N, C-alpha and C positions, 0 to 999 in steps of 0.2 A: 504494500500500500504506500503510494507516494504522498508526501506531504505537500499540500498546497498553501502557500503563504497567504495570509489574510490581506485585505486591502490596506489596513493600517501598516502592516509589515512592509508591503511593497512601497508605500509612501515613505516610510522611514529609510528604506534602501535607496530610493531615488534621491532623498534629501542628502544622505551621506555621500552619494556619488557626486551630487552638485557641489557639496562642500569640498570634496577632494579635488575636483577640477578647479574650483575657485582658488584653493590653496596653491595648486601648481602654477596657475597663471600669475598669482601675486608673487610667488617665489621667483618666477622668470623675470617679471617686471622689475622687482627690487634688485635682482642680480645685474640686469642690464643697466639700471640707474647707477648702481655702485661702480660698474665697469666704466661708465661714462665719466663719473666723478674722478676716478683714479686717472683716467686718460687726460682729463683737463687739468688736474692739479698736480700730477706727478710726471707722467710720461711726456705730455706736451708742454714741457718747460725747457728753458735754455740750458739748464744744468744737468738735464737727464743724460745727455750723451756722455758727459764726463763721469757721472755716477756709474753708468753702464760699463764704461771702459775700466773703471777702477774696482768695481765690485762684481761685475757679471761678465767677465771676459771668458768666453767659451774656450778659447785656445789655452789660456793659462789654467783654467779649471781642469781640462783634460790632462794637461801636463803634470799638474800637482796631485791629481787623484791617486795615483799609486802610492806616493809617499804619505799622503794623509790617510789613506786606507790602511796602510801598514801600522801607523800609529793608532788608528781607531781599533784595530784588533787588540792592542794592549789595553785600551779602555774597556773593551768587552771582557777581557780576562779579569781585570780588577772588579768589574761589575759582577761577573759570575761568582768569584770568590766571596764578594761582599754579600751577595744574596744568601749564601749559606751561613756565613758568620753572623750577619745581622739577625737572621731568623733565630738562631740558637741563643744569642746573647739577649735579644729583646724578649723572647718568651721567658727566659730565666729571670730577667729583671722584673717583668710583669707579675710572674708568679710570686716572687719574693715580696713585692709590694702588696700583695693581697693575702699574705700569710696571716692567719688569725692568731691571737694570743699575745700576751705581753712578753713572752720569752723571745719572740722574733723581732722585738722592737729595734735592736741595733741593726739587724739586717734590713729592716724596712727603712730606717733612717739612711743607711748607706745607699740603698737603691734610689731613694728619693733625692739624695744629694747628687748622685750620678746623673739622673735625668735632668735635674735643675742646672747643673754645670754645663753639660754638653748640649742642652737645648738653648742655653744662653750664649755659649761661645760661637762666634762666626766660624763657619767651616774652614775658611782660609787660614784662620789662626790655629785651628787644630792641625791643619796640614803642616804649618811651620813648626809647631811644637813637636809633632810626631816625626816629621821628616828630617828635621835638623837637631832637635833636642835629644831624641833617643840614640842616634848614632854617636853624638858627642858624649852622652852619658856612658855609653858602653865602649867608647873609644875604638870603634870598628865600623867598617862600611857594611851596611845592610842592604838587602834586596829592595829596590825601589817599589816593585809591585807589592811586596809584603807591607811596606810602610804605607803605601796608598790605600791598600785594603784595610789596614789597621785604622787609619784616620777616618775612612768612610764608616767602618764598623762602630767606632766610638761615637760618632755624631748621630748616625741614623738609628742605632740601637736605642738611643734615648727617645727619639720621636716614635718609633714603632712600638716600643715598650709601653708608652702611654696610651697608644691606640688600643693595644691588646688589653691593657688593664681596664680601659673603659668598656671594652667588650665583655670582659669577665664580670665586671660589676653590673653590666646591663642584664645579665642572665638572672631571672627571677629567683629569689631565695628558695621558693618552693621546689625548684629543680634539685637543689642540693639536698633539701630535707627528704625528698622522695628517694633520692639515690642512697642516702644514709639509712633510710628506713628499709631499703632492700638489702642492706648489709655491705654496701660498698664503703671502702675506706676513703680518706681524704684524697689521696693520690689517684685512686681509681675514679672517684667522682669528678675530679678535675680533668682527667684524661678522657673519660668516656662520656661525660655529660656536659660539663661546663665549657671546656675548650672547643668542642665541635660547634656548639651553638654560638659561642662568642666569635669564632673565626668567620662563621657564615654572616654575622651581622656587620663585621668590620672589614670585609673583603674590599669594598669600594675605597675607603680611605687608605687601606694598606697599599692598594694598587696605585693610588695617587702618590704616596710616599715613594713607591718604586719608580715612578716617572721622574720625581724630583731627584732621586738618587742617580738616575741615568744621566741627568744634566750635570750634576755636581762632580761626577766621575771625571768630567773634562777638566777639572781644576788640578788634577794630579800633575799636570805639566809644571807646576810650581816646584816640585821636587827634582826636576831635571830629567824626568823620564820622557822619552820621545813618543808622546801619545799623539792623538789627532790634532790637538790644539798647538802643541809645540812644533809638530811637523808643518802645520799651516803657517806658523810664525816664521819658520826657516824658509819655506817656499816664498812667503810674502817678502822677506828681506832680500831674497835673490832676484825677484821680479819687480820689486817696488810696486806691488799691486796687492789689493786686499781680497782678491777673488779666492785664494786658498782658505781664508777664514770662512767664506760663504760655503765652500765645499764641505768643510768640517761641520758647519752648522746644519747643512742639509743631511749629513749622515746621522747626526744626533736626532734630528726631526724624524727621519725614517725609522730610527730605532724606537722612538717614543710613540708614534702614531698607532701601531697595533695595540700597545698597552692601553692607550687612551680610549680607543674604540672598544676594546674589550671591557674596560671599566664602565663606559657608558651602557654597553649592552647588558652587563651583569646588574648594574644599578636599576635599569629599566625592568629587567626580569624580576628582581626582588620587589620593586614597586608594584608591578602588575600582580604578582602573587599575593602581596599584602592587601591589595585593594580589590581582589577578585570577589571577595565575599560582600563587598559594599555595593556592587553593581546591581541596580534594580532593572 
């Protein structure tokens, strides 16, 4: 038996189709208007030719791409190690900050002090302290990738730990009580009940922190490591042109876009699931 839509349902479908067509037309019109404004205010100006030659020179971009790409691979290496270390340290700090009981007060104070210090310190200062302070203290030369990973870990573990702690505290206390009533211990409750719910709630902000970390990894050139930014600086000094910096920037943008889109998709999915019961 086939379902025949009612007249009211057909009217609603037609209305939604008209609204969709109207949205597409408005989007096209606004895009054309924006393109015209850019053309009139940026491209169609006397200085645009000089800007194009200094920042968007295709010949120099292609020539500098292999060198910048080789440095970009070092950025990816530091980013990969940092993902592992930040995850471990941040979860540890977040769990310590949520430990109950007065006996854990010293640990909670230390964890709170850690997050306060490294959320307050600019990342570039952390790079200087780690990259030049630790080798001087130990009186030996250390691997620059290790130092860059350490600086990223110290800074972003503080941010991510606070996000995870907020997720843990957002889980309703009844979940803990129900787990304890079933005979689960504190560690089992945290691992099997609390953390899975907390991580599901905080995935979008965690992915935003990941995008921010992708950008800041480009600052490790301060340590003297030939990453994408330093490679672009070398190529720029050789050609007296800023196009290599644009090439490095495009590589970082291409790295960030998939994560940004995935964040938007997951946030929309969570929002749709939470609001599904409210649709009449």
